[in-house]
N, C-alpha and C positions, 0 to 999 in steps of 0.2 A: 207481798211474799218475797222472801230473801232470795237473791240470785244464787244459783248453785255453781260452784267452781267446776268448770269442765274437766279439770284434771283430777277431780275427786268425785266423779259420778259413781253412783252405786253400781255394783256388778249387775250385768244383765241377766235376768232369769230366763232360762231356756223355756220355750213353749212346750217342750216335751222332753222326757229323759233322753240323754245322749247315750248312744250305743256305738261302740267302736268294733269294727271287724278288721283284723289284720290277716292278710293272706301271704304266707311265706311260700313262694313258689320256686321253681327251678331257675328262673331268670330274674324275677323281681320280688321285692318285699314291699307290699302296699298297705297303707292304712287308710281306711275310710271311716269317718265319723258320721253317724246318722242321727237325725232328730226323730225320736220315736222308734218303736219297734213293732208297730202295727202294720196295717195294710198300706199305709202311706209313708213309710220311712223315707226321709229325704236326706240325701248326702249334704252335709254342711262343711265338711273338710276332707280333702283328698291329698295324700302325699305318697310318692313312690320313688324307689331307688332300684336301678337295675344292677343287682349284686352279681348274679350269675352263679348261684350256689351249685348248680348242676352242670357247669360247663365242661368238666372233665369226668363226670360220673361214669360214663360208658367205659372209659379206659382204666381208671383207678378204683372205681367202686366206692369212692369217698367224695365228700363235699370239697369244693375248692377252698383251700386254706385262706387265701386273701378275701374271698367272698364271704367266708364265715365271719371274719373280723369286721368286714364292712356291715354285714347284716346285724351283728351284735351292737355295733355303734348306733345304727339307726333304731334298733329296738329300744336302746337306752334313751334315745331322744324321744321316741314315741311315748315312753313311760312318763317322762316329764311333761310333755305336751298334754297327754290325756288327763293327768292330775290337774294341770292348770285349767283345763276346760271343764273340769268337774264331771267327767264321763262316769256314768254309773255302772256300766257293764262293758266288759272287754271280752270279745270272742276272737281267739287267735287260732288260725288253722295252718297246718303244714301239709304240703301235697307231695308230688312224685319224687322230687330230689331227696327230701328228708326221709320218706318212707323206704326208699330204695338204697340209700347210702349205708354203708357198714358203720359209719360214725354218726348216723342220724340221731340216735338216742342221746349221745354225748352233746351234740349241738342243741337239742331241745332242752336239755338240763341247763345249759349255759344261757340259752335264749329266755327260758322262763325266769331265771334269776335276773337277767337284764330288764325284762319287761315287767316283772312283778305280777305275772298272771300265768295261768296254765295254758298249754298249747295242745290242741287236738290234732293228732296225725290221722288224716283221712286215708282209708284204703281206697283202691281204685274204683270199686263199685259205688262207694258212698260219695266220692268226689264227683263221679259222673252223674249220679242222681241229684246231688245238690246243685250242680250247674244247670241241670234240666229244670229243677224247681225255680232257679233264677229266671230262666226264660219264661216259664209259666207265670211267674209273679208279675212280669212286665207285659206279657202278651197272653192273657187268659185264652184258653182254647187253642193254643198253638198246636199245629197238626203237621207231622212230618218227621223231622229229625233235628236234634240239637247236636252241635259239634263245638267242643271247647278245646282250643289249642293252647297249650302252655309251653314252657321251655323244655320240660321233660317228657310230657305225654300228651296224647290226644284222647279225649273222652267223647264218645258218641252215644246218644240215647234216642230210641224211637219215641215219638210223641203221638199220642192218640187223643186228639181233641182236649188237650190240657192235662193229660195223664201220662207220666213217664212209663215206658215199657222196657223192652229189651235194651241192654246196654253193653258197652265194651270199652276197655281202656287199653291203650297201646303205647309203648315207649318210643314214640316217633315225634316228640316235641321238637321245636326248632333247634334248640341247643343240642339235643341228642343227634339230630340229623346232621348238623354241622360237624359234630365230632366224628360221625361215621362216614360222611360223604365229602366233607370239606366244601369245595365249590363245584363239585361234579354233580350237575343237575340230573343227568341221566342215571347216575348211581342212586341219587336220592329218590327219584321216581320209582326205581326198582324196589327199594326198601319199603317205600310207602305202599306200593301195589301188593307186595307180599304180605304186609300186615293187614291191609284191608280185605284181602282174599279170605282171611279167617272169619270174617263176619258174614254169616249166611243169611242175615235178614235185611241187608242193604237194599235188595230189590223191592222191598215193601215201600220204600221212599219214592220210588219212581212216580213222577207227575205231581208230587206234593211239594212241600216247602222245606228248605234247609235254613236253620237258624244258627248262624255262626256267633261264637262267643270268644272273647279274648282280645287283648290289645292289638296284637299283630293283625288279626283278621279285621278288627274295626278300622284299622288304618286303610285297608283296601276300599272300604266304603267312602272314606274321606278323599282318597285319590280319585275314585270314580266320580264323586261329586264335582271335584275340580275339573276333571276332563269334560264333564257334561255341562259345566257352568250351572249346576243345580243351585237354585236360589235359597233353599232351606237347609242350613247346615246343622241338622239334627240327625245323629247316627241312628238313634233308636227307631226301629221299624222302617229304615230306609230299604227299599226293595228294588232289586234288579233281576232281570231274567238270567237263567243259567248260562246261555250262550254268551251273553255280554260279560258275565262274571268270568267265564273261562278264558275269554279273549284277554281281559285285563290281567288275570293271573298268569297266563302264559307269557305275556309281555314282561311282567315284573320278574318272573322266575328266570328269564333269559337276559335280563338287563344287569350291567355291571353296577357295583356300588357307586362308582363315580357318576354314572348316568342317572341312577336312581336318585341321587342327592339333588339333581336338578329338576326333578318332577315336583310340582307344587303339592304341598300337604303330605309329603312322605316324611314320617318322623325320623329325624337323624339318628336317634338313639337305637333305632331298629334296623339300620341299613344292613348290618351283617346277617341278620336272621330273616329279613323280609322275603328274599327270594325263596328260601326253604319253606317258610310259612305259606307262600303262594303255591309251591309244589304240593303240599299236603292238601290244601283246599281244592286245587284243580283236579287232583287224582280222586279225591273223595266225591267231587261233583260228577266226574266221569263214571265212577263206579255206581253211585246211587241214582244219578240222573233225575234230580228234582226238577220241578217246573220253574221255580224261582228261588231267590235267596233273599231272606229278610233278616237284617242285622239286629242283634239284641245288645243293648247297652247294659243289660242285667245278666249276671252270671253267678259264680260261686258264692260271692259275699252276700248278695241279695237272696240267693237260694237258701243260704244258711239261716238267715233271719226268717224267711218265708216258712221253712219246714218246722219252725218252732211255734207257728201260729195255730190257733184252734181251727177246727173245720169251719166253724161259723165265720171266723174272721177271713179265712181264705176265700169264702164265697162273696165277700163284699166286692163291689165294683171299684177298682183302684182309681179310675178316673173321677168318679163322683166322690169317693172318700177324700181324694186329694183336693178337689174343688171345695168341698165343705170345710176342710181344714184351712185352706187359704182364705175363704170367706170369713171364717171365725176370727182369723188373725188380722185381716186387712179391711173388712167392710166397715162402714160407719154405723149402720144400724142392724139390728138382729131380725131382718126380714127372712124367715125360713124359705129356702128355695122350693120346698115341696108345695107350700101354699101358693106361692107366686106361679109356679109351674101349672098347678091345677087351675088357677084363675085364668090362665091363658089358653087352656085346653080347647075351649070352644072355637078358637080361631083356627085350629089345626086338626080337624077331625080325621083326616086321612093321612096323617104324617107317618112316614116310614119309621120303624123302630130306631134306626141309627140316628135319625134327626131328633127323635124324642129324647134320646140319651144326650145328645149334644145340647139340646135346649135345657135339659135339667142341669147340665154342667154350667151353661151360660148364665142361668138365673142365679147360680151360686157365685159366679165370678163377676157379675155385672156391676158391682158397686166397689170394685177394688181400685179404680183410678181416680177416686175423689180427691186425693192429695195433689194430683197434677193440675197445671193451669188449664182452665176450660178450653182454651184454643188448641191444646195439644192432647186432650184426652183420647180423641178418636185415633189419632196417629200412634200415640204411645201405647195405648191399650192393645192395639193390633199387634205391635211388636212384642209386648210383654206376654200376651197369651200364646203367641207363636213359639216363644222360646221358654215357656214355663217347664219346670221339671214334672212332666205328666207322663203317665204310662197308659197302656191299654187304649191307645189312640194312634191311628196311622197318620201319615202325612196329610192326606186329603182331609181327614176329619179335623186335624189340628188347624189347618188353614180355614176351614169353615167355622170352627169355633172362634177363631180370631175375628172373622168377618161378623159373626153374631155380636160379640162383645163390642167391637169397634163401632158397628152401626147403632148400638144402643147409646152411643155418645155422638151420633150424627154422622158417622163415617159412611162412605159410599163404596162403589166398586173399585175405584182407582186411587192411586197414590204412589209415592216412591217405591214402597215395598210391595203393595198390593198388586200393582201392574205386573211385576215380575212373577208373581205366584198364580195369577189368573189362569195361565195355560195348564196348570196342574190339576184344576178342578173343573167340574161340569158347570156350564153357565147357568143352567136352571137351579143347581144346588146353591150357587152364590146368591141368586135372587131370593131363594127361600131363606137362606141364612140372614140376608139383610131384612127380610120381612120379620123374622123372629126378633132381630135386634130392634127394629122400630117398635114392635109390640112391647118389648121390655122397656124401651125408652118412655113410651107413653105411660105404662104402669108405674114406673119409678117416679115420673112427674106427678101423676095423679095422687099417689100415696105418700109422696115425699120420702120414699124409701122405707116406710113403716108398714107393718102388718095391720095395725089397728085401723088406719085409714083405708087400706085396701079392702078390709073386711066389711066396710060399709057400702061397697059397690060390687057390681057384677056386670059381665058382658053377656049379651044374648044375640042370637041371629034370628031375625024375623024377615023371611022372604029375602028381598035384596037389600035389607037394612042391617047395619051393625048397630046394636042398641047398647048404650051405656046407662045402666040403672043405678041410681043413687038412693040411699035410704031416705025415707020420708022426712022432710024438714032439713035435709042436708044438701040442698041444691047449691048452697054457697061453696061447696067443695069444687064445683066446676068453674075454675078460674079461666081467664082468657087463654092462658098458655095451655092448660089442660084441654080446653075445647079445640084449640088449634091442632094440637098433636093427635087428638082423637079423630078429627076429621081427616088428617093426613093418613092415619092408619086405615081408616075405613076405605079411603080411595085406593090405597095400596092393595087391599085384598078384594077390590072390585065391588065394594058395598057402599051404600049411602049411609051417612051418619045420622043417628037419632039419639037424643038425650031424653031420659025419663027420670023424674024424681018424685 
């Protein structure tokens, strides 16, 4: 076969159609390109510029002229980039600054010409609902309240077990507050309190969960992680108690920009607005008094894609859908996860539903480390699963899923990363995760990763024995390594091994 010139490789074909969502906000203009537009849309490219379109809106009623030119330049760049990527669909959204500015329509006309695509101006109610759908898409069943802070406005939406309810939008974004109060924190608090007093349903959130959305508020999660030396740097579903959150927010709101710049993980581009963003969340938490705060990495852009899905697609489990897509792309063989999962069922008759779900995800992901060197599969698969772009999975579940997949490659309880994470999970849960991993390891060895071979065998429980049954005349499938791993699995679940063919 002739060697291919690496400088003339064929263009890579996308695994799914590329969809771009452009969010033209009061402070930033952001482009995110997603692979696919279904339940498992995954960001493959992300670019942002802090233009500050709404920095003088409260005073002039118009968009900032310099910011307008900067935004148009970046939209022109986005147009070229998206064409080069072969993006099939562009969704461009404009929010508070554009809808409130007297020259908003003029800007949109110029922006559409630069981008080569139409731009939807969202009204306040639609923006709020769309951000709520973003939270729901990444945290199905979210219950309490969503809050999305932008440069121009704050949107809050009541959430009832995954359904958006009452909503409100208020012009108290970080840029608006800075324009109205400058650096006077007491004045900013008074402005926020007055706005929040108009929302008569905030008391319904008491004792439930607050889900913050927006770059400034996500920064608080990163800062808190740094202060706590938290070992898992994943913002999505990072949870802290309300009192801890308020203490951090009070500190940030009363700290000078110079001092803030010295705090680890504080984004330098947000130093001017971070104290005011802290004021808004702190006052909102004081008014609503939720039990805890769970940060969402999903918001307006993801919500816009989610709201276009069919009801059937929305019902899909995003964790399992993502795991299935990753398996389809990266596994060696087409061993369907459902069949392998059912084959293992007899080992776990009283398994809690949350572990059953993690097991289903694990059997889909268990063959994705085959390209790695065998000596490093356990270590590297743990890290890979830990940091995969997955949703509908909290941090404890993420760690346990990593333990399952890692132990399917022979990994155990401890290691450079695993030891740091052990305090975050229950010891019994870790042991159960490792048992699932060992069972997957045995099944993968027995069937060589294929469904055909697996279908010629089954497991049974007889008294205190774990029995491996092999189709008549197929005893040769029980190699020395298969027998050894079967015996190890039987011992792990407290049974005696027995082979039957």
